[in-house]
Every structure is written in C-alpha cells, then in structure tokens.
C-alpha positions as semicolon CSV with decimal commas, in nm:
position;residue;x (nm);y (nm);z (nm)
1;M;4,037;21,737;4,402
2;L;4,032;21,988;4,122
3;T;4,226;21,855;3,776
4;K;4,477;22,091;3,648
5;E;4,352;22,323;3,341
6;M;4,538;22,246;3,056
7;I;4,491;22,539;2,870
8;S;4,465;22,930;3,026
9;I;4,391;23,256;2,881
10;K;4,529;23,581;2,995
11;G;4,418;23,920;2,862
12;T;4,599;24,270;2,833
13;R;4,455;24,574;2,666
14;E;4,596;24,441;2,313
15;G;4,441;24,104;2,309
16;L;4,454;23,765;2,480
17;I;4,762;23,558;2,505
18;I;4,713;23,143;2,547
19;V;4,919;22,960;2,752
20;F;4,948;22,601;2,802
21;D;5,242;22,364;2,895
22;P;5,454;22,193;2,644
23;N;5,510;21,860;2,841
24;D;5,146;21,808;2,813
25;E;5,059;21,575;2,492
26;F;4,942;21,782;2,204
27;D;4,636;21,626;2,119
28;E;4,511;21,707;2,481
29;I;4,620;22,058;2,418
30;K;4,436;22,105;2,125
31;K;4,080;21,886;2,270
32;S;4,130;22,167;2,578
33;L;4,142;22,452;2,351
34;R;3,834;22,356;2,162
35;N;3,665;22,306;2,488
36;K;3,760;22,626;2,647
37;M;3,679;22,798;2,265
38;E;3,313;22,638;2,259
39;A;3,286;22,730;2,618
40;A;3,317;23,116;2,559
41;N;3,035;23,079;2,303
42;N;3,213;23,308;2,071
43;F;3,296;23,552;2,388
44;F;3,626;23,622;2,224
45;K;3,540;23,661;1,864
46;G;3,759;23,925;1,696
47;A;3,983;23,924;1,948
48;K;4,367;23,957;1,881
49;F;4,568;23,661;2,009
50;T;4,881;23,520;2,087
51;F;5,061;23,243;2,241
52;G;5,269;23,234;2,571
53;Q;5,619;23,130;2,572
54;A;5,593;22,767;2,564
55;V;5,484;22,807;2,225
56;Q;5,847;22,776;2,152
57;A;5,858;22,417;2,261
58;I;5,675;22,264;1,998
59;S;5,690;22,229;1,642
60;S;5,618;22,499;1,374
61;Q;5,354;22,240;1,239
62;Q;5,174;22,186;1,599
63;R;5,189;22,572;1,635
64;V;4,953;22,618;1,307
65;E;4,752;22,363;1,433
66;I;4,633;22,533;1,777
67;E;4,620;22,859;1,544
68;N;4,372;22,745;1,309
69;I;4,165;22,648;1,620
70;C;4,176;22,984;1,753
71;Q;4,084;23,157;1,417
72;Q;3,818;22,853;1,378
73;Y;3,648;23,042;1,662
74;G;3,679;23,383;1,506
75;L;4,014;23,485;1,699
76;V;4,255;23,692;1,482
77;P;4,604;23,593;1,507
78;F;4,837;23,905;1,672
79;P;5,158;23,983;1,475
80;K;5,471;23,770;1,516
81;D;5,699;24,066;1,592
82;S;5,444;24,192;1,867
83;S;5,586;24,229;2,248
84;L;5,290;24,106;2,420
85;T;5,432;23,809;2,576
86;G;5,137;23,785;2,878
87;E;5,421;23,604;3,128
88;G;5,264;23,851;3,440
89;K;5,015;23,844;3,664
90;N;4,722;23,638;3,578
91;V;4,457;23,963;3,656
92;K;4,475;24,187;3,390
93;P;4,299;24,472;3,177
94;F;4,094;24,334;2,962
95;L;4,008;24,396;2,625
96;K;3,676;24,504;2,473
97;S;3,344;24,286;2,399
98;P;2,980;24,327;2,399
99;L;2,908;24,268;2,722
100;L;3,159;24,549;2,813
101;N;3,062;24,839;2,620
102;N;2,920;25,072;2,846
103;G;3,170;25,307;2,911
104;L;3,361;25,096;3,185
105;A;3,560;24,867;2,951
106;E;3,900;25,024;3,006
107;H;3,870;24,888;3,381
108;A;3,775;24,529;3,252
109;W;3,974;24,306;3,428
110;L;4,021;23,909;3,346
111;V;4,093;23,641;3,589
112;S;4,234;23,329;3,426
113;H;4,151;23,102;3,706
114;S;3,916;22,933;3,925
115;L;3,838;23,081;4,253
116;R;3,817;22,855;4,572
117;S;3,661;22,911;4,937
118;G;3,806;23,245;5,099
119;Q;3,956;23,381;4,793
120;E;3,765;23,751;4,704
121;I;3,790;23,954;4,358
122;N;3,711;24,324;4,383
123;C;3,732;24,519;4,021
124;P;3,655;24,876;3,988
125;G;3,481;24,815;3,658
126;H;3,386;24,466;3,483
127;L;3,522;24,169;3,563
128;V;3,577;23,816;3,358
129;I;3,642;23,473;3,520
130;I;3,786;23,200;3,286
131;G;3,694;22,925;3,547
132;D;3,462;22,809;3,866
133;I;3,363;23,039;4,126
134;H;3,353;22,788;4,420
135;S;3,122;22,818;4,745
136;G;3,295;23,030;4,971
137;A;3,465;23,255;4,724
138;K;3,334;23,609;4,630
139;V;3,352;23,860;4,297
140;A;3,262;24,203;4,329
141;A;3,282;24,469;4,035
142;A;3,101;24,794;3,966
143;G;3,013;24,668;3,627
144;N;2,909;24,349;3,466
145;V;3,061;23,997;3,586
146;V;3,123;23,737;3,319
147;V;3,165;23,348;3,444
148;M;3,335;23,149;3,208
149;G;3,249;22,863;3,419
150;T;3,009;22,757;3,718
151;C;2,899;22,993;3,980
152;S;2,857;22,884;4,337
153;G;2,990;23,133;4,549
154;T;2,911;23,524;4,574
155;V;2,883;23,701;4,296
156;C;2,814;24,079;4,349
157;A;2,758;24,370;4,019
158;G;2,667;24,694;3,984
159;E;2,869;24,767;4,327
160;K;2,798;25,127;4,264
161;N;2,431;25,124;4,265
162;N;2,429;25,050;3,872
163;S;2,114;24,891;3,824
164;Q;2,190;24,781;3,473
165;A;2,471;24,566;3,546
166;V;2,420;24,182;3,446
167;I;2,596;23,877;3,579
168;V;2,645;23,601;3,295
169;A;2,776;23,255;3,360
170;L;2,778;22,931;3,202
171;S;2,628;22,736;3,505
172;I;2,458;22,883;3,819
173;D;2,437;22,679;4,150
174;K;2,104;22,763;4,307
175;K;2,292;22,815;4,638
176;S;2,481;23,054;4,492
177;C;2,445;23,471;4,625
178;L;2,352;23,693;4,345
179;V;2,393;24,100;4,408
180;I;2,290;24,339;4,164
181;A;2,330;24,692;4,262
182;G;2,266;24,615;4,639
183;V;1,941;24,384;4,562
184;N;2,015;23,991;4,648
185;N;1,867;23,671;4,544
186;E;1,664;23,647;4,856
187;P;1,439;23,434;4,865
188;R;1,624;23,224;4,592
189;V;1,488;23,259;4,282
190;S;1,375;22,966;4,088
191;F;1,528;22,907;3,733
192;N;1,574;22,637;3,503
193;N;1,954;22,609;3,406
194;P;1,937;22,430;3,019
195;K;2,264;22,274;2,947
196;N;2,520;22,431;2,753
197;Q;2,366;22,754;2,800
198;A;2,476;23,063;2,945
199;L;2,253;23,219;3,202
200;I;2,220;23,594;3,265
201;V;2,130;23,742;3,573
202;F;1,990;24,085;3,589
203;L;1,739;24,331;3,806
204;E;1,370;24,357;3,701
205;G;1,180;24,624;3,901
206;Q;1,359;24,559;4,227
207;K;1,399;24,180;4,211
208;I;1,683;23,950;4,038
209;A;1,584;23,792;3,749
210;I;1,743;23,492;3,568
211;E;1,691;23,354;3,247
212;P;1,904;23,191;2,915
213;Y;2,125;23,430;2,804
214;L;2,035;23,399;2,446
215;K;1,697;23,481;2,454
216;N;1,801;23,820;2,527
217;K;1,972;23,818;2,195
C-alpha cells in the first residue's frame, strides 16, 4: 500500500504552491518538506513559492518555520498580496528550470503525484513529475522528462524526434522502459544506480546511455 504524501508541490507560470494538510503533525510536515526539498537537489532553487489555503489553519510562527525551510533551499517567498492560490488541478504549466530552457519551457508541465499502473500522461513540451512512475504507468513528452522519484514504468522523451531530449530521475528500475526520440533501451542498458544521486538518460549515437546526472555538471 502506498503511503500518503504529506507535502505536494503544484506549479503555475508564476511559481510553486506548496500544499499540505494542517491536521497532520506539524513536526512531520516540516520533516516531509525537508525531505521533498532534499530530493529535489536544488531543482527548485530560485523559484517563487507560496502555500495553499491550508496555511491559514496554522499559526504565524509555524508559517515562518516552513517558509524558512523553503528559503534554506533557495526558494523565494511570493508576495503575500498575490492571487496565486494553487487550489486547482494538479497538472499545470511549470516555471523555467535549467533542464527546461531549450525553447519548450512555456509548454512545460508539472504533475505533483505518483503514477500507478494503467495511468498515462502525454505532454507537448517538458514534463516534471514529483513522485514515482510505477510499473505499468507511461509518460511521454516532446521535451525532457524529470522524475523526482523512482522510475519503474515507461518514459518517452523527445517524442517529436528531439534527439537532444533527456530523462532525469532520482532512481531508475532496471526493468523500466526508456525511450528517447524513438530509440529505446533494448537490450537493457547496464548502469549503476548510486544512492542519493540522480541519473540522466540520453542518446549517445543511436543508443541509450545512462549515467549519474552530476557527472554532466
């Protein structure tokens, strides 16, 4: 059984909305928020953020505490008079990011939950998933795909013959199906999956290559 995600992050063109349940233990909310920021590995650095309506149910001191956590990871508080509420759907246009800066950023999307078997998402630009892609789930994007979790399903990047597209994930199951510009990882590519280090999948000639993301930095 999948455990409840205590913190979810939604994206808009203006920035991020961090959503939580005020009925959860506050210390657990803070812990979950830190874990989410750690897993993001500076991906959200520089992004503006605010909280969902649940923030009205906690004390001002508690709000300061969770704002401080976000700022420690490079996020910037959104003006308090903003109309950014984030109470809509959980798939929205996403903000610009170092991985989303090749002209498709205005069509980048964020999904703030894991995908289970049978679920499928098709995106006309870049795609960011905050959660896992379980076996039997499939995502496809014209641009890059970033998975803030474990990839065990099918991921297709560069759907419109974009051979420069990449897939980045915090962890990749060796049974997952990875496709870039129509080229898949058959036969399965051998690779190491270092703990706490993201992986990047890209085309090397006409073959899929997988290596630690930071190696490219």
